[in-house]
ZALUM-57085 format. One record per residue (C-alpha): residue number from 1; chain; x, y, z. Coordinates in Angstrom, 3 decimals, padded with zeros to 6 digits. Layout:
<atom><resi>NUM</resi><chain>A</chain><east>X</east><north>Y</north><up>Z</up></atom>
...
//
This chain:
<atom><resi>1</resi><chain>A</chain><east>122.275</east><north>022.105</north><up>017.942</up></atom>
<atom><resi>2</resi><chain>A</chain><east>122.214</east><north>021.715</north><up>014.145</up></atom>
<atom><resi>3</resi><chain>A</chain><east>122.712</east><north>017.973</north><up>014.555</up></atom>
<atom><resi>4</resi><chain>A</chain><east>119.653</east><north>017.628</north><up>016.753</up></atom>
<atom><resi>5</resi><chain>A</chain><east>117.661</east><north>019.816</north><up>014.389</up></atom>
<atom><resi>6</resi><chain>A</chain><east>118.383</east><north>017.496</north><up>011.471</up></atom>
<atom><resi>7</resi><chain>A</chain><east>117.492</east><north>014.540</north><up>013.679</up></atom>
<atom><resi>8</resi><chain>A</chain><east>114.041</east><north>015.922</north><up>014.443</up></atom>
<atom><resi>9</resi><chain>A</chain><east>113.422</east><north>016.970</north><up>010.843</up></atom>
<atom><resi>10</resi><chain>A</chain><east>114.181</east><north>013.431</north><up>009.708</up></atom>
<atom><resi>11</resi><chain>A</chain><east>111.911</east><north>012.034</north><up>012.417</up></atom>
<atom><resi>12</resi><chain>A</chain><east>108.965</east><north>014.113</north><up>011.238</up></atom>
<atom><resi>13</resi><chain>A</chain><east>109.648</east><north>013.245</north><up>007.595</up></atom>
<atom><resi>14</resi><chain>A</chain><east>109.728</east><north>009.490</north><up>008.030</up></atom>
<atom><resi>15</resi><chain>A</chain><east>106.991</east><north>009.054</north><up>010.638</up></atom>
<atom><resi>16</resi><chain>A</chain><east>103.810</east><north>009.145</north><up>008.555</up></atom>
<atom><resi>17</resi><chain>A</chain><east>100.910</east><north>007.629</north><up>010.514</up></atom>
<atom><resi>18</resi><chain>A</chain><east>097.706</east><north>007.658</north><up>008.538</up></atom>
<atom><resi>19</resi><chain>A</chain><east>094.341</east><north>009.001</north><up>009.575</up></atom>
<atom><resi>20</resi><chain>A</chain><east>092.916</east><north>005.539</north><up>010.084</up></atom>
<atom><resi>21</resi><chain>A</chain><east>089.780</east><north>006.477</north><up>011.953</up></atom>
<atom><resi>22</resi><chain>A</chain><east>088.439</east><north>008.996</north><up>009.446</up></atom>
<atom><resi>23</resi><chain>A</chain><east>086.543</east><north>009.087</north><up>006.178</up></atom>
<atom><resi>24</resi><chain>A</chain><east>084.081</east><north>006.181</north><up>006.663</up></atom>
<atom><resi>25</resi><chain>A</chain><east>086.144</east><north>003.444</north><up>005.094</up></atom>
<atom><resi>26</resi><chain>A</chain><east>083.264</east><north>000.990</north><up>004.682</up></atom>
<atom><resi>27</resi><chain>A</chain><east>081.477</east><north>003.326</north><up>002.241</up></atom>
<atom><resi>28</resi><chain>A</chain><east>084.087</east><north>003.093</north><up>-000.496</up></atom>
<atom><resi>29</resi><chain>A</chain><east>082.788</east><north>001.804</north><up>-003.835</up></atom>
<atom><resi>30</resi><chain>A</chain><east>085.231</east><north>-000.714</north><up>-005.276</up></atom>
<atom><resi>31</resi><chain>A</chain><east>085.302</east><north>-001.130</north><up>-009.072</up></atom>
<atom><resi>32</resi><chain>A</chain><east>084.327</east><north>-004.538</north><up>-010.431</up></atom>
<atom><resi>33</resi><chain>A</chain><east>087.462</east><north>-006.191</north><up>-011.931</up></atom>
<atom><resi>34</resi><chain>A</chain><east>085.933</east><north>-009.630</north><up>-012.575</up></atom>
<atom><resi>35</resi><chain>A</chain><east>085.704</east><north>-009.201</north><up>-016.371</up></atom>
<atom><resi>36</resi><chain>A</chain><east>089.140</east><north>-007.681</north><up>-016.904</up></atom>
<atom><resi>37</resi><chain>A</chain><east>091.922</east><north>-009.557</north><up>-018.662</up></atom>
<atom><resi>38</resi><chain>A</chain><east>095.403</east><north>-010.102</north><up>-017.261</up></atom>
<atom><resi>39</resi><chain>A</chain><east>096.957</east><north>-007.067</north><up>-018.954</up></atom>
<atom><resi>40</resi><chain>A</chain><east>094.190</east><north>-004.766</north><up>-017.731</up></atom>
<atom><resi>41</resi><chain>A</chain><east>094.592</east><north>-006.083</north><up>-014.197</up></atom>
<atom><resi>42</resi><chain>A</chain><east>098.365</east><north>-005.629</north><up>-014.422</up></atom>
<atom><resi>43</resi><chain>A</chain><east>098.159</east><north>-001.997</north><up>-015.538</up></atom>
<atom><resi>44</resi><chain>A</chain><east>095.507</east><north>-001.321</north><up>-012.903</up></atom>
<atom><resi>45</resi><chain>A</chain><east>097.718</east><north>-002.826</north><up>-010.191</up></atom>
<atom><resi>46</resi><chain>A</chain><east>100.852</east><north>-000.946</north><up>-011.247</up></atom>
<atom><resi>47</resi><chain>A</chain><east>098.894</east><north>002.293</north><up>-011.142</up></atom>
<atom><resi>48</resi><chain>A</chain><east>097.808</east><north>001.498</north><up>-007.601</up></atom>
<atom><resi>49</resi><chain>A</chain><east>101.410</east><north>000.766</north><up>-006.596</up></atom>
<atom><resi>50</resi><chain>A</chain><east>102.394</east><north>004.368</north><up>-007.287</up></atom>
<atom><resi>51</resi><chain>A</chain><east>099.115</east><north>005.950</north><up>-006.230</up></atom>
<atom><resi>52</resi><chain>A</chain><east>099.299</east><north>004.030</north><up>-002.955</up></atom>
<atom><resi>53</resi><chain>A</chain><east>102.765</east><north>005.401</north><up>-002.276</up></atom>
<atom><resi>54</resi><chain>A</chain><east>101.554</east><north>008.914</north><up>-003.043</up></atom>
<atom><resi>55</resi><chain>A</chain><east>098.582</east><north>008.416</north><up>-000.742</up></atom>
<atom><resi>56</resi><chain>A</chain><east>100.908</east><north>007.465</north><up>002.132</up></atom>
<atom><resi>57</resi><chain>A</chain><east>103.053</east><north>010.565</north><up>001.575</up></atom>
<atom><resi>58</resi><chain>A</chain><east>099.976</east><north>012.812</north><up>001.688</up></atom>
<atom><resi>59</resi><chain>A</chain><east>098.638</east><north>011.516</north><up>005.016</up></atom>
<atom><resi>60</resi><chain>A</chain><east>100.284</east><north>014.159</north><up>007.252</up></atom>
<atom><resi>61</resi><chain>A</chain><east>097.935</east><north>016.685</north><up>005.646</up></atom>
<atom><resi>62</resi><chain>A</chain><east>095.020</east><north>014.810</north><up>007.243</up></atom>
<atom><resi>63</resi><chain>A</chain><east>096.412</east><north>014.048</north><up>010.678</up></atom>
<atom><resi>64</resi><chain>A</chain><east>094.028</east><north>014.206</north><up>013.616</up></atom>
<atom><resi>65</resi><chain>A</chain><east>094.615</east><north>014.289</north><up>017.356</up></atom>
<atom><resi>66</resi><chain>A</chain><east>095.439</east><north>010.602</north><up>017.759</up></atom>
<atom><resi>67</resi><chain>A</chain><east>097.903</east><north>010.729</north><up>014.889</up></atom>
<atom><resi>68</resi><chain>A</chain><east>099.922</east><north>013.407</north><up>016.659</up></atom>
<atom><resi>69</resi><chain>A</chain><east>099.927</east><north>011.230</north><up>019.776</up></atom>
<atom><resi>70</resi><chain>A</chain><east>101.374</east><north>008.381</north><up>017.708</up></atom>
<atom><resi>71</resi><chain>A</chain><east>103.977</east><north>010.735</north><up>016.288</up></atom>
<atom><resi>72</resi><chain>A</chain><east>104.878</east><north>011.844</north><up>019.797</up></atom>
<atom><resi>73</resi><chain>A</chain><east>105.141</east><north>008.252</north><up>021.004</up></atom>
<atom><resi>74</resi><chain>A</chain><east>107.520</east><north>007.320</north><up>018.195</up></atom>
<atom><resi>75</resi><chain>A</chain><east>109.508</east><north>010.536</north><up>018.687</up></atom>
<atom><resi>76</resi><chain>A</chain><east>109.989</east><north>009.954</north><up>022.409</up></atom>
<atom><resi>77</resi><chain>A</chain><east>110.926</east><north>006.305</north><up>021.889</up></atom>
<atom><resi>78</resi><chain>A</chain><east>113.413</east><north>007.136</north><up>019.146</up></atom>
<atom><resi>79</resi><chain>A</chain><east>115.004</east><north>009.921</north><up>021.159</up></atom>
<atom><resi>80</resi><chain>A</chain><east>115.244</east><north>007.623</north><up>024.171</up></atom>
<atom><resi>81</resi><chain>A</chain><east>117.204</east><north>005.150</north><up>022.069</up></atom>
<atom><resi>82</resi><chain>A</chain><east>119.282</east><north>007.982</north><up>020.640</up></atom>
<atom><resi>83</resi><chain>A</chain><east>120.458</east><north>008.857</north><up>024.140</up></atom>
<atom><resi>84</resi><chain>A</chain><east>121.724</east><north>005.335</north><up>024.789</up></atom>
<atom><resi>85</resi><chain>A</chain><east>122.846</east><north>004.390</north><up>021.282</up></atom>
<atom><resi>86</resi><chain>A</chain><east>126.445</east><north>003.963</north><up>022.443</up></atom>
<atom><resi>87</resi><chain>A</chain><east>125.437</east><north>001.622</north><up>025.260</up></atom>
<atom><resi>88</resi><chain>A</chain><east>123.333</east><north>-000.535</north><up>022.967</up></atom>
<atom><resi>89</resi><chain>A</chain><east>126.080</east><north>-000.668</north><up>020.371</up></atom>
<atom><resi>90</resi><chain>A</chain><east>128.649</east><north>-001.789</north><up>022.936</up></atom>
<atom><resi>91</resi><chain>A</chain><east>126.293</east><north>-004.436</north><up>024.285</up></atom>
<atom><resi>92</resi><chain>A</chain><east>125.585</east><north>-005.860</north><up>020.836</up></atom>
<atom><resi>93</resi><chain>A</chain><east>129.219</east><north>-005.932</north><up>019.782</up></atom>
<atom><resi>94</resi><chain>A</chain><east>130.282</east><north>-007.554</north><up>023.056</up></atom>
<atom><resi>95</resi><chain>A</chain><east>128.436</east><north>-010.772</north><up>022.188</up></atom>
<atom><resi>96</resi><chain>A</chain><east>128.448</east><north>-010.641</north><up>018.385</up></atom>
<atom><resi>97</resi><chain>A</chain><east>130.479</east><north>-013.862</north><up>018.258</up></atom>
<atom><resi>98</resi><chain>A</chain><east>127.635</east><north>-015.662</north><up>020.022</up></atom>
<atom><resi>99</resi><chain>A</chain><east>125.155</east><north>-014.912</north><up>017.227</up></atom>
<atom><resi>100</resi><chain>A</chain><east>124.839</east><north>-017.668</north><up>014.592</up></atom>
<atom><resi>101</resi><chain>A</chain><east>126.382</east><north>-016.519</north><up>011.324</up></atom>
<atom><resi>102</resi><chain>A</chain><east>123.324</east><north>-017.762</north><up>009.443</up></atom>
<atom><resi>103</resi><chain>A</chain><east>121.203</east><north>-015.063</north><up>011.128</up></atom>
<atom><resi>104</resi><chain>A</chain><east>123.668</east><north>-012.327</north><up>010.233</up></atom>
<atom><resi>105</resi><chain>A</chain><east>123.808</east><north>-013.559</north><up>006.637</up></atom>
<atom><resi>106</resi><chain>A</chain><east>120.024</east><north>-013.727</north><up>006.461</up></atom>
<atom><resi>107</resi><chain>A</chain><east>119.793</east><north>-010.161</north><up>007.726</up></atom>
<atom><resi>108</resi><chain>A</chain><east>122.045</east><north>-008.918</north><up>004.946</up></atom>
<atom><resi>109</resi><chain>A</chain><east>120.500</east><north>-010.824</north><up>002.044</up></atom>
<atom><resi>110</resi><chain>A</chain><east>116.864</east><north>-010.393</north><up>003.081</up></atom>
<atom><resi>111</resi><chain>A</chain><east>117.252</east><north>-006.629</north><up>003.353</up></atom>
<atom><resi>112</resi><chain>A</chain><east>119.017</east><north>-006.145</north><up>000.026</up></atom>
<atom><resi>113</resi><chain>A</chain><east>116.731</east><north>-004.253</north><up>-002.399</up></atom>
<atom><resi>114</resi><chain>A</chain><east>117.222</east><north>-006.696</north><up>-005.281</up></atom>
<atom><resi>115</resi><chain>A</chain><east>116.270</east><north>-009.666</north><up>-003.109</up></atom>
<atom><resi>116</resi><chain>A</chain><east>113.354</east><north>-007.792</north><up>-001.608</up></atom>
<atom><resi>117</resi><chain>A</chain><east>111.865</east><north>-006.859</north><up>-004.964</up></atom>
<atom><resi>118</resi><chain>A</chain><east>112.486</east><north>-010.378</north><up>-006.205</up></atom>
<atom><resi>119</resi><chain>A</chain><east>110.328</east><north>-011.681</north><up>-003.354</up></atom>
<atom><resi>120</resi><chain>A</chain><east>107.574</east><north>-009.069</north><up>-003.607</up></atom>
<atom><resi>121</resi><chain>A</chain><east>107.468</east><north>-009.376</north><up>-007.389</up></atom>
<atom><resi>122</resi><chain>A</chain><east>107.148</east><north>-013.158</north><up>-007.144</up></atom>
<atom><resi>123</resi><chain>A</chain><east>104.208</east><north>-012.834</north><up>-004.760</up></atom>
<atom><resi>124</resi><chain>A</chain><east>102.440</east><north>-010.395</north><up>-007.041</up></atom>
<atom><resi>125</resi><chain>A</chain><east>103.034</east><north>-012.313</north><up>-010.283</up></atom>
<atom><resi>126</resi><chain>A</chain><east>101.862</east><north>-015.538</north><up>-008.664</up></atom>
<atom><resi>127</resi><chain>A</chain><east>098.611</east><north>-013.852</north><up>-007.713</up></atom>
<atom><resi>128</resi><chain>A</chain><east>098.254</east><north>-012.296</north><up>-011.165</up></atom>
<atom><resi>129</resi><chain>A</chain><east>098.885</east><north>-015.493</north><up>-013.135</up></atom>
<atom><resi>130</resi><chain>A</chain><east>096.802</east><north>-017.729</north><up>-010.868</up></atom>
<atom><resi>131</resi><chain>A</chain><east>094.007</east><north>-015.132</north><up>-010.730</up></atom>
<atom><resi>132</resi><chain>A</chain><east>094.122</east><north>-015.179</north><up>-006.931</up></atom>
<atom><resi>133</resi><chain>A</chain><east>092.715</east><north>-011.790</north><up>-005.836</up></atom>
<atom><resi>134</resi><chain>A</chain><east>094.033</east><north>-011.974</north><up>-002.277</up></atom>
<atom><resi>135</resi><chain>A</chain><east>097.566</east><north>-012.834</north><up>-003.351</up></atom>
<atom><resi>136</resi><chain>A</chain><east>097.447</east><north>-010.188</north><up>-006.058</up></atom>
<atom><resi>137</resi><chain>A</chain><east>096.388</east><north>-007.493</north><up>-003.613</up></atom>
<atom><resi>138</resi><chain>A</chain><east>099.050</east><north>-008.666</north><up>-001.171</up></atom>
<atom><resi>139</resi><chain>A</chain><east>101.636</east><north>-008.272</north><up>-003.909</up></atom>
<atom><resi>140</resi><chain>A</chain><east>100.448</east><north>-004.752</north><up>-004.696</up></atom>
<atom><resi>141</resi><chain>A</chain><east>100.638</east><north>-003.833</north><up>-001.015</up></atom>
<atom><resi>142</resi><chain>A</chain><east>104.142</east><north>-005.323</north><up>-000.734</up></atom>
<atom><resi>143</resi><chain>A</chain><east>105.508</east><north>-003.527</north><up>-003.797</up></atom>
<atom><resi>144</resi><chain>A</chain><east>103.811</east><north>-000.203</north><up>-003.071</up></atom>
<atom><resi>145</resi><chain>A</chain><east>104.957</east><north>-000.214</north><up>000.560</up></atom>
<atom><resi>146</resi><chain>A</chain><east>108.522</east><north>-001.169</north><up>-000.366</up></atom>
<atom><resi>147</resi><chain>A</chain><east>108.592</east><north>001.596</north><up>-002.979</up></atom>
<atom><resi>148</resi><chain>A</chain><east>107.267</east><north>004.227</north><up>-000.581</up></atom>
<atom><resi>149</resi><chain>A</chain><east>109.479</east><north>003.278</north><up>002.357</up></atom>
<atom><resi>150</resi><chain>A</chain><east>112.535</east><north>002.616</north><up>000.205</up></atom>
<atom><resi>151</resi><chain>A</chain><east>112.431</east><north>005.989</north><up>-001.519</up></atom>
<atom><resi>152</resi><chain>A</chain><east>111.692</east><north>007.873</north><up>001.691</up></atom>
<atom><resi>153</resi><chain>A</chain><east>114.516</east><north>006.256</north><up>003.633</up></atom>
<atom><resi>154</resi><chain>A</chain><east>116.979</east><north>006.998</north><up>000.818</up></atom>
<atom><resi>155</resi><chain>A</chain><east>116.041</east><north>010.680</north><up>000.766</up></atom>
<atom><resi>156</resi><chain>A</chain><east>116.106</east><north>010.944</north><up>004.553</up></atom>
<atom><resi>157</resi><chain>A</chain><east>119.380</east><north>009.044</north><up>004.819</up></atom>
<atom><resi>158</resi><chain>A</chain><east>121.048</east><north>011.486</north><up>002.446</up></atom>
<atom><resi>159</resi><chain>A</chain><east>119.436</east><north>014.597</north><up>003.954</up></atom>
<atom><resi>160</resi><chain>A</chain><east>120.438</east><north>013.812</north><up>007.537</up></atom>
<atom><resi>161</resi><chain>A</chain><east>123.877</east><north>012.373</north><up>006.767</up></atom>
<atom><resi>162</resi><chain>A</chain><east>124.251</east><north>010.644</north><up>010.101</up></atom>
<atom><resi>163</resi><chain>A</chain><east>127.578</east><north>008.864</north><up>010.594</up></atom>
<atom><resi>164</resi><chain>A</chain><east>127.467</east><north>005.080</north><up>010.816</up></atom>
<atom><resi>165</resi><chain>A</chain><east>128.655</east><north>003.635</north><up>014.139</up></atom>
<atom><resi>166</resi><chain>A</chain><east>131.497</east><north>001.786</north><up>012.408</up></atom>
<atom><resi>167</resi><chain>A</chain><east>132.874</east><north>005.035</north><up>010.986</up></atom>
<atom><resi>168</resi><chain>A</chain><east>134.263</east><north>005.994</north><up>014.390</up></atom>
<atom><resi>169</resi><chain>A</chain><east>132.786</east><north>009.513</north><up>014.315</up></atom>
<atom><resi>170</resi><chain>A</chain><east>130.169</east><north>008.874</north><up>016.998</up></atom>
<atom><resi>171</resi><chain>A</chain><east>126.390</east><north>009.069</north><up>017.167</up></atom>
<atom><resi>172</resi><chain>A</chain><east>126.291</east><north>012.887</north><up>017.173</up></atom>
<atom><resi>173</resi><chain>A</chain><east>128.179</east><north>013.388</north><up>013.911</up></atom>
<atom><resi>174</resi><chain>A</chain><east>126.142</east><north>014.494</north><up>010.891</up></atom>
<atom><resi>175</resi><chain>A</chain><east>127.100</east><north>015.571</north><up>007.387</up></atom>
<atom><resi>176</resi><chain>A</chain><east>123.901</east><north>016.379</north><up>005.433</up></atom>
<atom><resi>177</resi><chain>A</chain><east>124.017</east><north>015.287</north><up>001.797</up></atom>
<atom><resi>178</resi><chain>A</chain><east>127.460</east><north>013.807</north><up>002.287</up></atom>
<atom><resi>179</resi><chain>A</chain><east>128.286</east><north>011.442</north><up>-000.555</up></atom>
<atom><resi>180</resi><chain>A</chain><east>130.408</east><north>009.125</north><up>001.600</up></atom>
<atom><resi>181</resi><chain>A</chain><east>128.658</east><north>005.866</north><up>002.607</up></atom>
<atom><resi>182</resi><chain>A</chain><east>129.920</east><north>006.455</north><up>006.132</up></atom>
<atom><resi>183</resi><chain>A</chain><east>127.262</east><north>009.175</north><up>006.460</up></atom>
<atom><resi>184</resi><chain>A</chain><east>124.194</east><north>007.136</north><up>005.510</up></atom>
<atom><resi>185</resi><chain>A</chain><east>123.141</east><north>005.591</north><up>008.793</up></atom>
<atom><resi>186</resi><chain>A</chain><east>119.733</east><north>007.143</north><up>009.457</up></atom>
<atom><resi>187</resi><chain>A</chain><east>117.449</east><north>005.250</north><up>008.870</up></atom>
<atom><resi>188</resi><chain>A</chain><east>118.240</east><north>001.626</north><up>007.962</up></atom>
<atom><resi>189</resi><chain>A</chain><east>117.212</east><north>000.417</north><up>004.508</up></atom>
<atom><resi>190</resi><chain>A</chain><east>117.525</east><north>-003.257</north><up>005.489</up></atom>
<atom><resi>191</resi><chain>A</chain><east>115.270</east><north>-002.748</north><up>008.510</up></atom>
<atom><resi>192</resi><chain>A</chain><east>112.734</east><north>-000.751</north><up>006.489</up></atom>
<atom><resi>193</resi><chain>A</chain><east>112.287</east><north>-003.285</north><up>003.694</up></atom>
<atom><resi>194</resi><chain>A</chain><east>112.184</east><north>-006.440</north><up>005.796</up></atom>
<atom><resi>195</resi><chain>A</chain><east>109.841</east><north>-005.087</north><up>008.460</up></atom>
<atom><resi>196</resi><chain>A</chain><east>107.582</east><north>-003.751</north><up>005.708</up></atom>
<atom><resi>197</resi><chain>A</chain><east>107.325</east><north>-007.273</north><up>004.310</up></atom>
<atom><resi>198</resi><chain>A</chain><east>106.780</east><north>-008.747</north><up>007.761</up></atom>
<atom><resi>199</resi><chain>A</chain><east>103.937</east><north>-006.377</north><up>008.562</up></atom>
<atom><resi>200</resi><chain>A</chain><east>102.192</east><north>-006.960</north><up>005.231</up></atom>
<atom><resi>201</resi><chain>A</chain><east>102.437</east><north>-010.744</north><up>005.610</up></atom>
<atom><resi>202</resi><chain>A</chain><east>101.380</east><north>-010.674</north><up>009.262</up></atom>
<atom><resi>203</resi><chain>A</chain><east>098.203</east><north>-008.849</north><up>008.250</up></atom>
<atom><resi>204</resi><chain>A</chain><east>097.088</east><north>-012.003</north><up>006.450</up></atom>
<atom><resi>205</resi><chain>A</chain><east>096.764</east><north>-013.920</north><up>009.725</up></atom>
<atom><resi>206</resi><chain>A</chain><east>094.580</east><north>-013.509</north><up>012.802</up></atom>
<atom><resi>207</resi><chain>A</chain><east>096.458</east><north>-015.883</north><up>015.119</up></atom>
<atom><resi>208</resi><chain>A</chain><east>098.602</east><north>-013.754</north><up>017.413</up></atom>
<atom><resi>209</resi><chain>A</chain><east>101.311</east><north>-016.426</north><up>017.682</up></atom>
<atom><resi>210</resi><chain>A</chain><east>101.656</east><north>-016.653</north><up>013.918</up></atom>
<atom><resi>211</resi><chain>A</chain><east>101.860</east><north>-012.877</north><up>013.765</up></atom>
<atom><resi>212</resi><chain>A</chain><east>104.493</east><north>-012.812</north><up>016.492</up></atom>
<atom><resi>213</resi><chain>A</chain><east>106.576</east><north>-015.378</north><up>014.633</up></atom>
<atom><resi>214</resi><chain>A</chain><east>106.433</east><north>-013.372</north><up>011.421</up></atom>
<atom><resi>215</resi><chain>A</chain><east>107.418</east><north>-010.167</north><up>013.197</up></atom>
<atom><resi>216</resi><chain>A</chain><east>110.267</east><north>-011.982</north><up>014.954</up></atom>
<atom><resi>217</resi><chain>A</chain><east>111.687</east><north>-012.975</north><up>011.577</up></atom>
<atom><resi>218</resi><chain>A</chain><east>111.073</east><north>-009.455</north><up>010.298</up></atom>
<atom><resi>219</resi><chain>A</chain><east>113.216</east><north>-007.770</north><up>012.956</up></atom>
<atom><resi>220</resi><chain>A</chain><east>116.254</east><north>-010.010</north><up>012.414</up></atom>
<atom><resi>221</resi><chain>A</chain><east>117.723</east><north>-007.922</north><up>009.558</up></atom>
<atom><resi>222</resi><chain>A</chain><east>117.396</east><north>-004.701</north><up>011.548</up></atom>
<atom><resi>223</resi><chain>A</chain><east>119.099</east><north>-006.249</north><up>014.567</up></atom>
<atom><resi>224</resi><chain>A</chain><east>121.791</east><north>-007.756</north><up>012.338</up></atom>
<atom><resi>225</resi><chain>A</chain><east>122.668</east><north>-004.282</north><up>011.072</up></atom>
<atom><resi>226</resi><chain>A</chain><east>123.419</east><north>-003.210</north><up>014.639</up></atom>
<atom><resi>227</resi><chain>A</chain><east>125.663</east><north>-006.250</north><up>015.032</up></atom>
<atom><resi>228</resi><chain>A</chain><east>127.343</east><north>-005.315</north><up>011.728</up></atom>
<atom><resi>229</resi><chain>A</chain><east>128.094</east><north>-001.856</north><up>013.180</up></atom>
<atom><resi>230</resi><chain>A</chain><east>126.270</east><north>-000.316</north><up>010.209</up></atom>
<atom><resi>231</resi><chain>A</chain><east>123.391</east><north>001.336</north><up>012.062</up></atom>
<atom><resi>232</resi><chain>A</chain><east>122.497</east><north>002.664</north><up>015.491</up></atom>
<atom><resi>233</resi><chain>A</chain><east>119.574</east><north>001.244</north><up>017.448</up></atom>
<atom><resi>234</resi><chain>A</chain><east>117.624</east><north>004.496</north><up>017.022</up></atom>
<atom><resi>235</resi><chain>A</chain><east>118.035</east><north>004.182</north><up>013.234</up></atom>
<atom><resi>236</resi><chain>A</chain><east>116.587</east><north>000.698</north><up>013.276</up></atom>
<atom><resi>237</resi><chain>A</chain><east>113.677</east><north>001.443</north><up>015.592</up></atom>
<atom><resi>238</resi><chain>A</chain><east>112.547</east><north>004.420</north><up>013.550</up></atom>
<atom><resi>239</resi><chain>A</chain><east>112.800</east><north>002.297</north><up>010.402</up></atom>
<atom><resi>240</resi><chain>A</chain><east>110.413</east><north>-000.256</north><up>011.905</up></atom>
<atom><resi>241</resi><chain>A</chain><east>107.943</east><north>002.438</north><up>012.939</up></atom>
<atom><resi>242</resi><chain>A</chain><east>108.099</east><north>004.085</north><up>009.520</up></atom>
<atom><resi>243</resi><chain>A</chain><east>107.432</east><north>000.759</north><up>007.804</up></atom>
<atom><resi>244</resi><chain>A</chain><east>104.447</east><north>000.013</north><up>009.997</up></atom>
<atom><resi>245</resi><chain>A</chain><east>102.669</east><north>003.323</north><up>009.465</up></atom>
<atom><resi>246</resi><chain>A</chain><east>103.284</east><north>003.491</north><up>005.722</up></atom>
<atom><resi>247</resi><chain>A</chain><east>101.933</east><north>-000.037</north><up>005.217</up></atom>
<atom><resi>248</resi><chain>A</chain><east>098.829</east><north>000.917</north><up>007.180</up></atom>
<atom><resi>249</resi><chain>A</chain><east>098.298</east><north>004.052</north><up>005.101</up></atom>
<atom><resi>250</resi><chain>A</chain><east>098.652</east><north>002.229</north><up>001.789</up></atom>
<atom><resi>251</resi><chain>A</chain><east>096.346</east><north>-000.541</north><up>002.986</up></atom>
<atom><resi>252</resi><chain>A</chain><east>093.661</east><north>002.088</north><up>003.622</up></atom>
<atom><resi>253</resi><chain>A</chain><east>094.060</east><north>003.280</north><up>000.045</up></atom>
<atom><resi>254</resi><chain>A</chain><east>093.901</east><north>-000.234</north><up>-001.405</up></atom>
<atom><resi>255</resi><chain>A</chain><east>090.672</east><north>-000.888</north><up>000.497</up></atom>
<atom><resi>256</resi><chain>A</chain><east>089.122</east><north>001.612</north><up>-001.917</up></atom>
<atom><resi>257</resi><chain>A</chain><east>090.480</east><north>-000.188</north><up>-004.956</up></atom>
<atom><resi>258</resi><chain>A</chain><east>090.042</east><north>-003.911</north><up>-004.278</up></atom>
<atom><resi>259</resi><chain>A</chain><east>087.181</east><north>-006.095</north><up>-003.104</up></atom>
<atom><resi>260</resi><chain>A</chain><east>089.676</east><north>-008.241</north><up>-001.171</up></atom>
<atom><resi>261</resi><chain>A</chain><east>090.178</east><north>-006.624</north><up>002.249</up></atom>
<atom><resi>262</resi><chain>A</chain><east>092.125</east><north>-007.645</north><up>005.323</up></atom>
<atom><resi>263</resi><chain>A</chain><east>090.294</east><north>-005.414</north><up>007.741</up></atom>
<atom><resi>264</resi><chain>A</chain><east>086.563</east><north>-006.014</north><up>008.049</up></atom>
<atom><resi>265</resi><chain>A</chain><east>086.586</east><north>-004.457</north><up>011.507</up></atom>
<atom><resi>266</resi><chain>A</chain><east>087.434</east><north>-000.809</north><up>012.309</up></atom>
<atom><resi>267</resi><chain>A</chain><east>091.179</east><north>-000.328</north><up>012.352</up></atom>
<atom><resi>268</resi><chain>A</chain><east>093.124</east><north>000.278</north><up>015.504</up></atom>
<atom><resi>269</resi><chain>A</chain><east>096.781</east><north>001.052</north><up>015.042</up></atom>
<atom><resi>270</resi><chain>A</chain><east>099.188</east><north>-000.815</north><up>017.289</up></atom>
<atom><resi>271</resi><chain>A</chain><east>101.623</east><north>000.973</north><up>019.525</up></atom>
<atom><resi>272</resi><chain>A</chain><east>105.336</east><north>000.757</north><up>020.086</up></atom>
<atom><resi>273</resi><chain>A</chain><east>106.897</east><north>001.098</north><up>023.515</up></atom>
<atom><resi>274</resi><chain>A</chain><east>110.297</east><north>000.567</north><up>025.106</up></atom>
<atom><resi>275</resi><chain>A</chain><east>111.269</east><north>-001.101</north><up>028.368</up></atom>
<atom><resi>276</resi><chain>A</chain><east>114.579</east><north>-000.877</north><up>030.148</up></atom>
<atom><resi>277</resi><chain>A</chain><east>116.100</east><north>-003.002</north><up>032.868</up></atom>
<atom><resi>278</resi><chain>A</chain><east>119.725</east><north>-003.480</north><up>033.807</up></atom>
<atom><resi>279</resi><chain>A</chain><east>121.599</east><north>-004.260</north><up>030.622</up></atom>
<atom><resi>280</resi><chain>A</chain><east>118.424</east><north>-005.241</north><up>028.775</up></atom>
<atom><resi>281</resi><chain>A</chain><east>116.443</east><north>-003.225</north><up>026.264</up></atom>
<atom><resi>282</resi><chain>A</chain><east>113.018</east><north>-004.341</north><up>025.126</up></atom>
<atom><resi>283</resi><chain>A</chain><east>110.852</east><north>-003.151</north><up>022.227</up></atom>
<atom><resi>284</resi><chain>A</chain><east>107.177</east><north>-003.948</north><up>022.667</up></atom>
<atom><resi>285</resi><chain>A</chain><east>104.561</east><north>-003.818</north><up>019.939</up></atom>
<atom><resi>286</resi><chain>A</chain><east>100.890</east><north>-004.001</north><up>020.944</up></atom>
<atom><resi>287</resi><chain>A</chain><east>098.497</east><north>-005.388</north><up>018.297</up></atom>
//
């Protein structure tokens, strides 16, 4: 019973959908940054990186009815995967040798924190030095989202202490605050960071096929961690959901701070759903 309790506590902690329909977003007054020098813009942006992360963490205090429905949808989907984690693991491992090694290697390197911050930092600095406001804001969103999701997944991973599938202890074994790396499965840091990047980049495009391609690349690291026997499917799915909602929350905050916006129309948060059939498992995201 204690194991399930920790599971649900972690689920509530990491699922932070923002109140996207409230507070009349179009009425925000954005400060004029046109006459600021590079150093002033840099300090302003770094402040927004941390304030954006704090804004995302505070969103549960402002949840409305639809937000609780989103929380319930993610909870049900995650628990459904939790029930069949062993089956999914066995299916993935049974055909691991058929997966190109380049995809597995990409999954590892792309999800490593140092590589992730190298990428996000490069995007931001390019925007700062070239005085490109859209690229600069994209960089702020990337760094702030990675900081918020990265810190939250580290805390949750330690607090829940779920055993990794490769440890041999099974999906129901938990050791909260266990120092051993074998007890740091829930959620997946690789999946969190790479899907965060994918969602931020996909927001720059309106073409659904371009978006789909970006998301397809973004889920590779999460899937590769299942193949590596480092995470359960439920770990990875919840990581993707967490990334999505935190990016959305921070983007709402940045709309108040920058003239460059990605969302001229009222926001509608996409939904995640699962489909089962035979030996197949499908994860569907609706834009």
